[in-house]
C-alpha positions in Angstrom: 97.7 119.1 59.9 99.0 115.9 61.4 101.5 113.9 59.3 102.0 110.1 59.4 105.0 108.2 58.1 104.8 105.5 55.5 107.9 103.4 55.1 108.4 101.5 51.8 110.5 98.4 51.7 112.8 97.2 50.3 113.8 100.7 49.3 113.7 102.1 52.9 112.0 105.2 51.6 110.1 107.2 54.3 107.2 109.4 53.1 105.2 111.8 55.3 101.5 112.2 54.3 98.7 114.0 56.0 96.6 111.7 58.3 93.8 110.1 56.2 95.6 110.4 52.9 95.1 107.6 50.3 98.4 105.8 49.6 98.0 106.8 45.9 99.2 110.3 47.1 102.8 109.1 47.4 103.1 109.6 43.7 103.0 113.4 44.4 105.6 113.2 47.1 108.5 111.4 45.3 109.9 111.6 41.8 110.1 107.8 41.5 107.1 105.5 41.3 107.6 103.2 44.2 104.2 101.4 44.0 102.7 100.5 40.7 99.2 101.8 40.5 96.9 100.7 37.7 93.1 101.1 38.0 93.0 102.8 41.4 89.7 101.1 42.1 90.9 97.8 43.5 90.2 95.8 40.4 93.6 95.2 38.7 95.9 94.0 41.6 98.9 96.1 40.4 99.3 97.7 43.8 99.4 94.7 46.1 101.6 95.4 49.1 102.6 93.4 52.1 102.0 95.1 55.4 105.1 94.6 57.6 104.1 96.9 60.4 101.1 99.1 61.4 98.2 97.2 59.6 95.6 99.1 61.7 97.1 102.4 60.5 95.9 101.6 56.9 92.2 101.2 57.8 90.1 98.1 57.6 89.9 96.3 54.3 86.4 95.9 52.9 85.0 92.5 51.9 85.5 93.1 48.2 89.2 93.9 48.7 89.6 90.7 50.8 87.8 88.6 48.2 90.0 90.0 45.4 93.2 89.4 47.4 92.1 85.8 47.9 91.6 85.5 44.1 95.1 86.8 43.7 96.5 84.2 46.1 97.3 86.9 48.6 94.9 86.0 51.4 95.8 85.8 55.0 95.7 89.4 56.3 99.2 90.6 55.6 98.5 91.8 52.0 96.5 94.9 50.9 95.7 96.8 47.8 97.5 100.1 48.3 94.9 102.0 46.3 92.3 101.0 48.9 94.3 102.1 51.9 94.3 105.5 53.8 97.2 106.3 56.0 95.6 106.8 59.4 98.7 106.1 61.4 102.3 105.2 60.6 102.9 102.0 58.7 105.6 100.0 56.9 104.8 98.2 53.7 106.7 96.0 51.2 105.9 96.1 47.5 104.7 92.5 46.9 106.7 90.4 44.4 104.8 88.4 41.8 
């Protein structure tokens, strides 16, 4: 099983997950909740993150995710809904501030 590294900023926490894992799986890897997850279906916006490095490693966003990010004022390609991402390669994300 190939592991990929997800780095969370500003905490600097590094988490190894199997390739293809949804980012929601980080809840099972650390005792602390680093990313707030709400609905887990891309409808609440609680898990917005800024992709600092490795955007391609999180998979392509679908049109619904992009539309919702635009509604949240987070359009432009550097933001994602963590609940909609799968870690295909190593990436660095920052929990988005309101």
